[in-house]
Each structure stands twice: as C-alpha cells, then as structure tokens.
Z-matrix of the N, CA and C atoms (Angstrom, degrees):
N
C 1 1.438
C 2 1.523 1 107.69
N 3 1.304 2 115.73 1 132.87
C 4 1.462 3 122.75 2 -176.24
C 5 1.525 4 109.59 3 -106.65
N 6 1.330 5 116.44 4 134.01
C 7 1.458 6 121.11 5 173.08
C 8 1.531 7 107.05 6 -87.51
N 9 1.308 8 116.56 7 118.20
C 10 1.473 9 120.47 8 -176.81
C 11 1.525 10 112.71 9 -71.29
N 12 1.328 11 118.71 10 -9.33
C 13 1.456 12 121.86 11 176.04
C 14 1.521 13 110.73 12 -60.42
N 15 1.351 14 116.10 13 -45.90
C 16 1.458 15 119.81 14 -175.30
C 17 1.530 16 113.59 15 -141.43
N 18 1.321 17 117.14 16 6.11
C 19 1.453 18 120.74 17 179.03
C 20 1.512 19 114.77 18 79.45
N 21 1.320 20 117.26 19 10.83
C 22 1.459 21 120.28 20 -179.76
C 23 1.528 22 110.12 21 -73.23
N 24 1.324 23 115.30 22 138.50
C 25 1.458 24 120.49 23 173.68
C 26 1.529 25 105.84 24 -79.40
N 27 1.327 26 117.07 25 110.97
C 28 1.461 27 120.55 26 -174.85
C 29 1.519 28 112.96 27 -93.35
N 30 1.320 29 117.30 28 -17.58
C 31 1.455 30 120.52 29 177.90
C 32 1.515 31 108.61 30 -160.38
N 33 1.331 32 115.38 31 141.55
C 34 1.450 33 119.27 32 176.81
C 35 1.517 34 109.50 33 -154.57
N 36 1.297 35 114.07 34 153.00
C 37 1.459 36 120.93 35 169.96
C 38 1.518 37 106.23 36 -142.84
N 39 1.302 38 115.38 37 149.24
C 40 1.456 39 120.26 38 -173.12
C 41 1.517 40 108.91 39 -125.36
N 42 1.300 41 116.62 40 135.99
C 43 1.451 42 121.11 41 177.80
C 44 1.513 43 110.86 42 -155.48
N 45 1.311 44 115.76 43 178.99
C 46 1.463 45 120.13 44 -177.69
C 47 1.519 46 112.95 45 -88.84
N 48 1.341 47 117.52 46 -6.01
C 49 1.460 48 120.15 47 176.27
C 50 1.524 49 108.83 48 -155.99
N 51 1.322 50 117.12 49 149.81
C 52 1.467 51 119.29 50 177.51
C 53 1.534 52 109.71 51 -76.98
N 54 1.313 53 115.76 52 133.07
C 55 1.457 54 119.06 53 176.91
C 56 1.528 55 109.53 54 -153.76
N 57 1.324 56 115.40 55 170.18
C 58 1.462 57 120.80 56 -176.52
C 59 1.528 58 111.84 57 -62.31
N 60 1.319 59 117.76 58 -37.61
C 61 1.463 60 120.01 59 -179.69
C 62 1.527 61 111.12 60 -60.18
N 63 1.319 62 116.62 61 -43.54
C 64 1.459 63 121.27 62 -179.41
C 65 1.537 64 110.51 63 -63.25
N 66 1.319 65 116.07 64 -45.02
C 67 1.464 66 120.88 65 -179.87
C 68 1.530 67 110.28 66 -65.18
N 69 1.322 68 117.52 67 -42.84
C 70 1.457 69 120.70 68 -179.74
C 71 1.522 70 111.56 69 -65.08
N 72 1.325 71 117.41 70 -36.36
C 73 1.463 72 121.38 71 177.74
C 74 1.526 73 110.44 72 -60.01
N 75 1.332 74 116.52 73 -45.94
C 76 1.470 75 120.26 74 177.89
C 77 1.521 76 110.90 75 -62.60
N 78 1.319 77 116.84 76 -45.98
C 79 1.460 78 121.03 77 -177.58
C 80 1.523 79 111.03 78 -63.57
N 81 1.326 80 117.88 79 -43.59
C 82 1.469 81 121.10 80 179.27
C 83 1.532 82 110.88 81 -59.50
N 84 1.317 83 117.35 82 -39.98
C 85 1.468 84 120.93 83 179.07
C 86 1.526 85 110.94 84 -64.80
N 87 1.331 86 117.31 85 -38.55
C 88 1.467 87 120.33 86 178.83
C 89 1.522 88 110.44 87 -69.51
N 90 1.310 89 117.20 88 -42.37
C 91 1.465 90 120.96 89 -179.51
C 92 1.524 91 110.40 90 -58.30
N 93 1.327 92 117.20 91 -37.85
C 94 1.468 93 121.22 92 178.37
C 95 1.521 94 112.25 93 -61.84
N 96 1.337 95 117.98 94 -27.41
C 97 1.466 96 120.74 95 -177.34
C 98 1.526 97 112.91 96 -84.94
N 99 1.320 98 117.19 97 -15.61
C 100 1.473 99 120.55 98 179.88
C 101 1.522 100 107.10 99 -83.75
N 102 1.330 101 115.35 100 103.67
C 103 1.456 102 119.49 101 -172.73
C 104 1.526 103 113.32 102 -100.38
N 105 1.310 104 118.37 103 -38.02
C 106 1.466 105 120.78 104 -177.33
C 107 1.525 106 110.22 105 -79.63
N 108 1.312 107 116.42 106 132.01
C 109 1.467 108 119.86 107 -178.25
C 110 1.523 109 112.18 108 -65.72
N 111 1.325 110 117.58 109 -21.06
C 112 1.465 111 119.86 110 179.35
C 113 1.530 112 112.22 111 -80.99
N 114 1.343 113 116.97 112 -15.87
C 115 1.459 114 120.36 113 178.04
C 116 1.520 115 109.93 114 -71.12
N 117 1.325 116 115.94 115 129.02
C 118 1.459 117 120.65 116 176.08
C 119 1.515 118 108.20 117 -135.20
N 120 1.338 119 116.81 118 72.81
C 121 1.465 120 119.21 119 -178.59
C 122 1.526 121 111.91 120 -61.43
N 123 1.318 122 114.31 121 152.11
C 124 1.458 123 121.28 122 174.89
C 125 1.520 124 107.38 123 -89.94
N 126 1.315 125 116.25 124 127.63
C 127 1.461 126 122.24 125 177.18
C 128 1.518 127 106.37 126 -105.99
N 129 1.334 128 115.23 127 110.04
C 130 1.462 129 120.83 128 -175.83
C 131 1.521 130 109.91 129 -105.56
N 132 1.321 131 116.24 130 142.74
C 133 1.462 132 120.02 131 177.03
C 134 1.515 133 109.79 132 -146.12
N 135 1.329 134 114.31 133 169.58
C 136 1.459 135 118.36 134 171.65
C 137 1.531 136 107.72 135 -83.89
N 138 1.307 137 117.06 136 -166.85
C 139 1.457 138 120.39 137 -172.86
C 140 1.535 139 113.68 138 -95.60
N 141 1.342 140 117.44 139 19.70
C 142 1.461 141 120.76 140 179.50
C 143 1.519 142 111.88 141 -59.59
N 144 1.318 143 115.95 142 144.91
C 145 1.452 144 121.20 143 -177.41
C 146 1.515 145 113.75 144 -58.37
N 147 1.348 146 117.58 145 -35.37
C 148 1.458 147 120.29 146 -179.37
C 149 1.530 148 111.95 147 -69.97
N 150 1.332 149 117.55 148 -15.91
C 151 1.463 150 120.21 149 175.62
C 152 1.525 151 111.65 150 -86.19
N 153 1.324 152 117.29 151 -11.19
C 154 1.467 153 121.77 152 178.22
C 155 1.526 154 110.98 153 -104.52
N 156 1.306 155 117.55 154 6.85
C 157 1.449 156 123.52 155 -178.32
C 158 1.532 157 109.85 156 -61.74
N 159 1.345 158 118.45 157 134.02
C 160 1.470 159 120.93 158 -177.59
C 161 1.529 160 114.03 159 -53.73
N 162 1.342 161 117.44 160 -36.61
C 163 1.461 162 119.79 161 178.64
C 164 1.517 163 112.49 162 -62.14
N 165 1.309 164 116.91 163 -38.61
C 166 1.463 165 121.02 164 178.09
C 167 1.519 166 110.54 165 -68.81
N 168 1.313 167 116.56 166 -44.16
C 169 1.463 168 120.93 167 -179.13
C 170 1.525 169 111.31 168 -62.44
N 171 1.338 170 117.26 169 -39.78
C 172 1.469 171 119.17 170 178.48
C 173 1.524 172 111.13 171 -68.67
N 174 1.336 173 118.00 172 -36.16
C 175 1.466 174 120.71 173 176.96
C 176 1.528 175 110.16 174 -62.13
N 177 1.325 176 116.76 175 -44.60
C 178 1.465 177 120.88 176 179.73
C 179 1.529 178 110.25 177 -61.86
N 180 1.323 179 116.39 178 -45.18
C 181 1.471 180 120.31 179 -179.32
C 182 1.533 181 111.30 180 -63.47
N 183 1.333 182 117.29 181 -45.40
C 184 1.468 183 121.02 182 -179.67
C 185 1.519 184 112.36 183 -62.70
N 186 1.321 185 117.30 184 -35.31
C 187 1.467 186 121.43 185 179.83
C 188 1.528 187 111.95 186 -83.60
N 189 1.332 188 117.09 187 -2.05
C 190 1.468 189 123.25 188 -179.36
C 191 1.529 190 112.63 189 58.58
N 192 1.339 191 115.19 190 37.82
C 193 1.452 192 120.70 191 175.42
C 194 1.526 193 108.71 192 -87.58
N 195 1.303 194 116.43 193 158.53
C 196 1.459 195 121.57 194 178.04
C 197 1.524 196 107.62 195 -94.65
N 198 1.310 197 116.74 196 126.48
C 199 1.460 198 122.05 197 -177.82
C 200 1.522 199 110.05 198 -94.29
N 201 1.323 200 115.56 199 135.31
C 202 1.455 201 122.26 200 177.69
C 203 1.521 202 108.00 201 -135.56
N 204 1.324 203 116.35 202 142.52
C 205 1.465 204 119.93 203 179.72
C 206 1.523 205 109.01 204 -136.49
N 207 1.317 206 115.07 205 142.53
C 208 1.464 207 121.39 206 179.03
C 209 1.522 208 111.84 207 -62.70
N 210 1.301 209 113.63 208 152.55
C 211 1.465 210 118.84 209 168.95
C 212 1.516 211 107.87 210 -75.09
N 213 1.298 212 115.97 211 154.99
C 214 1.452 213 121.12 212 -179.95
C 215 1.533 214 109.89 213 -59.49
N 216 1.322 215 116.21 214 132.19
C 217 1.471 216 124.14 215 177.12
C 218 1.524 217 113.24 216 59.48
N 219 1.331 218 117.06 217 34.94
C 220 1.469 219 120.20 218 -179.64
C 221 1.526 220 109.39 219 -125.01
N 222 1.320 221 115.91 220 80.25
C 223 1.460 222 120.55 221 -176.81
C 224 1.526 223 114.27 222 -63.97
N 225 1.353 224 121.33 223 -26.89
C 226 1.468 225 118.21 224 178.32
C 227 1.528 226 113.41 225 -59.34
N 228 1.332 227 117.03 226 -23.52
C 229 1.458 228 119.02 227 176.53
C 230 1.519 229 111.36 228 -60.68
N 231 1.307 230 117.32 229 -25.07
C 232 1.456 231 122.52 230 -177.21
C 233 1.532 232 111.55 231 -106.81
N 234 1.310 233 117.36 232 29.35
C 235 1.463 234 121.36 233 -171.66
C 236 1.522 235 113.71 234 -55.96
N 237 1.324 236 118.93 235 -40.58
C 238 1.467 237 120.61 236 -177.95
C 239 1.524 238 110.99 237 -62.29
N 240 1.311 239 116.87 238 -46.94
C 241 1.472 240 120.11 239 179.87
C 242 1.517 241 111.52 240 -71.72
N 243 1.313 242 116.96 241 -40.89
C 244 1.472 243 119.64 242 179.21
C 245 1.521 244 110.50 243 -61.81
N 246 1.325 245 117.27 244 -40.82
C 247 1.459 246 120.80 245 177.95
C 248 1.514 247 112.10 246 -63.92
N 249 1.335 248 116.66 247 -43.54
C 250 1.461 249 120.30 248 178.41
C 251 1.519 250 110.86 249 -61.44
N 252 1.327 251 117.30 250 -47.27
C 253 1.462 252 119.64 251 -178.72
C 254 1.523 253 111.77 252 -66.25
N 255 1.319 254 117.66 253 -32.32
C 256 1.459 255 120.33 254 174.95
C 257 1.517 256 111.58 255 -63.21
N 258 1.348 257 116.49 256 -45.00
C 259 1.470 258 120.30 257 177.03
C 260 1.519 259 111.20 258 -64.24
N 261 1.328 260 117.01 259 -43.16
C 262 1.461 261 120.66 260 179.40
C 263 1.527 262 110.21 261 -58.42
N 264 1.317 263 117.18 262 -45.26
C 265 1.466 264 119.74 263 -179.72
C 266 1.522 265 111.41 264 -64.99
N 267 1.329 266 117.79 265 -41.79
C 268 1.461 267 120.66 266 -179.74
C 269 1.526 268 112.58 267 -69.29
N 270 1.307 269 116.97 268 -42.36
C 271 1.457 270 121.02 269 -173.42
C 272 1.530 271 113.84 270 -87.72
N 273 1.318 272 117.94 271 -25.09
C 274 1.456 273 120.09 272 -176.73
C 275 1.524 274 112.04 273 -115.88
N 276 1.282 275 116.90 274 -56.06
C 277 1.459 276 120.53 275 -168.76
C 278 1.523 277 114.01 276 -72.44
N 279 1.329 278 117.56 277 -53.46
C 280 1.472 279 120.86 278 -173.69
C 281 1.524 280 113.84 279 -69.44
N 282 1.322 281 117.53 280 -19.37
C 283 1.471 282 120.03 281 -176.27
C 284 1.531 283 113.33 282 -86.89
N 285 1.330 284 118.10 283 2.76
C 286 1.465 285 120.84 284 -176.03
C 287 1.521 286 111.62 285 -128.38
N 288 1.322 287 113.51 286 160.52
C 289 1.457 288 121.07 287 171.14
C 290 1.529 289 106.39 288 -98.73
N 291 1.305 290 117.06 289 113.41
C 292 1.459 291 122.59 290 -175.00
C 293 1.531 292 112.94 291 -97.56
N 294 1.328 293 117.86 292 7.10
C 295 1.457 294 122.41 293 -171.98
C 296 1.529 295 113.57 294 -54.01
N 297 1.301 296 118.54 295 -45.34
C 298 1.466 297 121.57 296 -176.94
C 299 1.528 298 112.86 297 -103.55
N 300 1.314 299 117.26 298 22.62
C 301 1.454 300 122.42 299 -178.01
C 302 1.529 301 110.18 300 -89.41
N 303 1.312 302 116.30 301 132.56
C 304 1.463 303 120.10 302 176.24
C 305 1.528 304 109.16 303 -78.33
N 306 1.311 305 115.62 304 163.57
C 307 1.466 306 119.79 305 177.17
C 308 1.521 307 109.75 306 -61.32
N 309 1.323 308 117.53 307 -42.20
C 310 1.467 309 120.43 308 179.16
C 311 1.525 310 111.97 309 -61.35
N 312 1.327 311 117.23 310 -41.02
C 313 1.470 312 120.68 311 177.79
C 314 1.518 313 110.79 312 -65.59
N 315 1.335 314 116.91 313 -40.38
C 316 1.459 315 120.80 314 178.90
C 317 1.527 316 110.62 315 -63.97
N 318 1.324 317 117.13 316 -45.73
C 319 1.467 318 121.57 317 178.80
C 320 1.526 319 109.77 318 -60.00
N 321 1.315 320 116.81 319 -42.33
C 322 1.461 321 120.96 320 178.66
C 323 1.526 322 111.46 321 -62.94
N 324 1.331 323 117.44 322 -41.20
C 325 1.468 324 121.52 323 179.13
C 326 1.531 325 110.98 324 -64.40
N 327 1.318 326 116.94 325 -42.72
C 328 1.474 327 120.06 326 179.06
C 329 1.528 328 110.04 327 -66.12
N 330 1.317 329 117.24 328 -43.53
C 331 1.462 330 121.28 329 178.55
C 332 1.534 331 110.25 330 -59.53
N 333 1.319 332 117.03 331 -45.18
C 334 1.473 333 121.19 332 178.15
C 335 1.523 334 111.29 333 -61.96
N 336 1.316 335 117.25 334 -40.80
C 337 1.466 336 120.82 335 179.22
C 338 1.526 337 110.43 336 -62.33
N 339 1.322 338 117.00 337 -44.79
C 340 1.470 339 120.23 338 -178.76
C 341 1.526 340 109.98 339 -62.84
N 342 1.311 341 117.03 340 -43.52
C 343 1.471 342 119.95 341 178.26
C 344 1.538 343 110.92 342 -62.80
N 345 1.323 344 116.80 343 -43.20
C 346 1.471 345 120.61 344 177.38
C 347 1.525 346 110.12 345 -62.08
N 348 1.315 347 117.00 346 -42.47
C 349 1.464 348 121.46 347 -179.62
C 350 1.527 349 111.19 348 -59.95
N 351 1.315 350 117.47 349 -40.72
C 352 1.468 351 121.50 350 179.80
C 353 1.525 352 112.56 351 -74.63
N 354 1.325 353 116.77 352 -38.18
C 355 1.461 354 120.83 353 -169.28
C 356 1.521 355 115.22 354 -97.70
N 357 1.327 356 118.08 355 -28.65
C 358 1.465 357 119.50 356 -171.61
C 359 1.525 358 114.83 357 -129.65
N 360 1.315 359 119.35 358 -27.38
C 361 1.469 360 121.38 359 -175.83
C 362 1.526 361 109.18 360 -71.49
N 363 1.330 362 115.70 361 116.69
C 364 1.465 363 118.80 362 -177.44
C 365 1.524 364 110.48 363 -80.55
N 366 1.315 365 113.65 364 151.76
C 367 1.467 366 121.43 365 176.69
C 368 1.523 367 107.41 366 -128.28
N 369 1.304 368 116.52 367 128.48
C 370 1.468 369 120.84 368 179.50
C 371 1.526 370 110.63 369 -57.87
N 372 1.335 371 117.10 370 -38.67
C 373 1.465 372 121.10 371 -178.80
C 374 1.529 373 112.56 372 -64.98
N 375 1.323 374 117.64 373 -15.51
C 376 1.464 375 122.03 374 178.03
C 377 1.524 376 110.52 375 -106.16
N 378 1.328 377 115.98 376 31.37
C 379 1.471 378 122.81 377 -179.32
C 380 1.518 379 111.70 378 58.80
N 381 1.341 380 115.51 379 43.12
C 382 1.467 381 123.57 380 178.37
C 383 1.528 382 112.40 381 59.46
N 384 1.309 383 114.94 382 40.92
C 385 1.464 384 121.60 383 176.54
C 386 1.525 385 109.33 384 -124.46
N 387 1.317 386 116.12 385 161.56
C 388 1.460 387 120.36 386 171.14
C 389 1.532 388 107.39 387 -78.65
N 390 1.329 389 118.03 388 163.92
C 391 1.470 390 118.76 389 177.75
C 392 1.530 391 113.16 390 -55.95
N 393 1.324 392 117.89 391 -41.45
C 394 1.470 393 120.32 392 179.16
C 395 1.525 394 110.67 393 -64.33
N 396 1.340 395 117.29 394 -46.11
C 397 1.467 396 120.38 395 178.89
C 398 1.525 397 110.77 396 -61.63
N 399 1.311 398 116.90 397 -41.38
C 400 1.465 399 120.95 398 179.54
C 401 1.524 400 110.81 399 -62.39
N 402 1.311 401 116.77 400 -43.51
C 403 1.467 402 120.35 401 178.37
C 404 1.528 403 111.17 402 -62.98
N 405 1.306 404 116.56 403 -36.95
C 406 1.478 405 119.27 404 178.18
C 407 1.534 406 110.56 405 -65.04
N 408 1.333 407 116.98 406 -41.89
C 409 1.465 408 119.26 407 179.39
C 410 1.523 409 111.58 408 -66.96
N 411 1.333 410 116.85 409 -26.15
C 412 1.463 411 121.12 410 178.72
C 413 1.535 412 111.48 411 -86.90
N 414 1.340 413 116.45 412 -5.22
C 415 1.458 414 120.74 413 179.66
C 416 1.523 415 113.98 414 75.93
N 417 1.336 416 116.65 415 23.97
C 418 1.473 417 118.94 416 -178.91
C 419 1.520 418 112.93 417 -117.35
N 420 1.328 419 116.89 418 14.38
C 421 1.462 420 121.16 419 175.41
C 422 1.516 421 108.72 420 -144.61
N 423 1.308 422 115.73 421 146.22
C 424 1.461 423 120.22 422 -179.75
C 425 1.507 424 111.37 423 -81.46
C-alpha cells in the first residue's frame, strides 16, 4: 500500500498468489498506524476480487476508512502503485538473472528493495530526500 503523500510504501505482504489473506494482512497493518480518530484515509484499490472480499470491506468500515475503487480499465486511477511497481521492475527485477533464485531469496530481495525505497532512495519531489527523511523534516515520523 502506497501513501500518496510522499510515495512511501506503508504496508506490504509478499506471496506467490494474490488472495484475501494477503490483502487483509496489508490492510490490518495500515489500520494499526491510523491513530487519530479524526484521520480518515482513503484506501484505493483496483477491481480485483480479493479487494471486494467481505472481510476486507468490514475491516475498512470498522476502521472508518474511506473506500475507493478504480473504474474498469482505468489504470491512471492506480498511478501511485503503478509507478512504484514500474520503478521496482526497472531497478530490481530487470537488472538481474533470476533463473536460479529461490522463492525465499526473491521475497527477501523485494522486501529489501521496499525498505531501501522508503529509507534511502531519494525523490526530487521530496526535496531530494527519502520518504522517511522527508517525514522527519515535516515532524511526522520518529
């Protein structure tokens, strides 16, 4: 899940197939970070079946989050995530030979990339800071 404020990946889970459990795990982690009762973040998704799962919808309702869903065949609605995955593929995936890589090694590489992206990868739009550094300068991260 990407925070559109600064492009930081605020929650992720990795698996070999998309399913409701994976989506719910990400959502539960985000819900834990919403501390102020006045905060009502918008949770946007595409039209995948696991995003319409009743368990996910009840979690969103209980946390008083605002639900948003893409229009059919409208990828610009998902620009933040599409942009992140494009960078991930260019910077991590396409530059390596994955032929003899185990699933565990691949998951570890993706996890490391996401952490690097949040903590060290600078973005010009954030005054040449990483998302974590930018949040610290704004006084919204420890």
